[in-house]
Residue, then its C-alpha position, 0 to 999 in steps of 0.5 A: m648214547s644207549r649204552v650209557f642211557g642203559e647204564a643210568a637207567d639199570l643203576l636209577c631202578g636199583t637205588r629205589k629202595t621200596s616197590g614201584s617206581g619213581r618220578v625222573l627229570d632228564v635235563g637237555c633230554g635232546f628227542g627224549g631217548f631217555v625218557d622214552l627208555m624210562r617210560t618202559r620201565g615204569w617211571d613217571a619220565e619227562g624231558v626238558d630242553p631248550s631246543q624248539a625243533v628238538v622238543d617238537a621232535a620229541r613231542r611227535n613221538g609221545r615224549p612229555v618234552r618241556l621247551g626250557t631249561l633248568e634254571a627257569f623250572s619252579a620249584d612247584a615242577g618237582p619233586y623228582d625222585a631223580i634228576t639226570m644230566f647227559y652230557v650238559l652240565e659242561h654247557l651250561p654258564d651257572p653251572m653251581g646254579a644247576l646244581r643247586k636247583s636239581f637239589d631242591l628238585l628233588v625229593p630227600g634220598g633223591t638221585l642226581v646221575m650226570r654225565v661229564p667229559h674230561t677233555t682237559p688231560i688229553v689237550r694238555l697231551l697233544a698242545p705239544v705237538g699244535c693239538g688238541g685245543e679243538l677239543y674244548d668245542p668252543p663256544f659248547h662246552l663252557y667248563d672242564f670238571a675234574p673228578p675231584v673239582l665236580q665232588e666239592m662242587l656237590r658238597r658244596v651244595g650239600f648232595v652226601d653219597i658222591r660217586t664218579f665212575p667210567g661208566q660206558p661209553t658212547v658209541p660214535s657213528r664214525p670208526g675211528p671215534r667208536l673203536a678209540a671210545s671202546f677201547f679207553g672205555a674199558v680200560a678207564t674201567w679196568l683200571h676202576t676195578l683193579t683199583r678197588g676205585a681208586l683210579l680214574l683214567p685222565g680223559v674219558s667221561k665220567t659218571t656221577l652218582a649223588r644223592k640228596p640226604v634223607r634229613 
């Protein structure tokens, strides 16, 4: 996830209109790698994760991570200048509820950054040969988001300036998946650049940014 984290950190630092840092919440933060990165960049960063074992490990490394879920957050926990979710939304039973809670917790002008998979095109491509169904990874992936669907969800919640792009790929540990991720990530970025953002390659994970209106 280091490439994904680094890109998101650069994007968030670039959204700051004034000098200094901001306050960021990483939802489903795992061991707190992104929290740690943002703290090294001067941000007041914290995370939340539902796994007690993961939270304990993060805390042993000095990372401020809460045990719990976004849904259980009180409005008093905010406001945040940014909220991030890396491969989280597809696991949540109520994704619209999570987007609404994120909207409520953000300051006016605050930024939401999400990275989600887009599995359905791959499953449809492999279905004729009897493969691909396992990519939904049931029961863990409850949803699969095409970019237009996710953008419409964000608009209905009230977000503006919504932008989706391929972004940096993950780097799997095994050689085969690592090669595939790098190749298709590069193709997706090339097509997106060549078409000036008009084409998003189906099947690859994508990053979406959205902003809460100032007023």
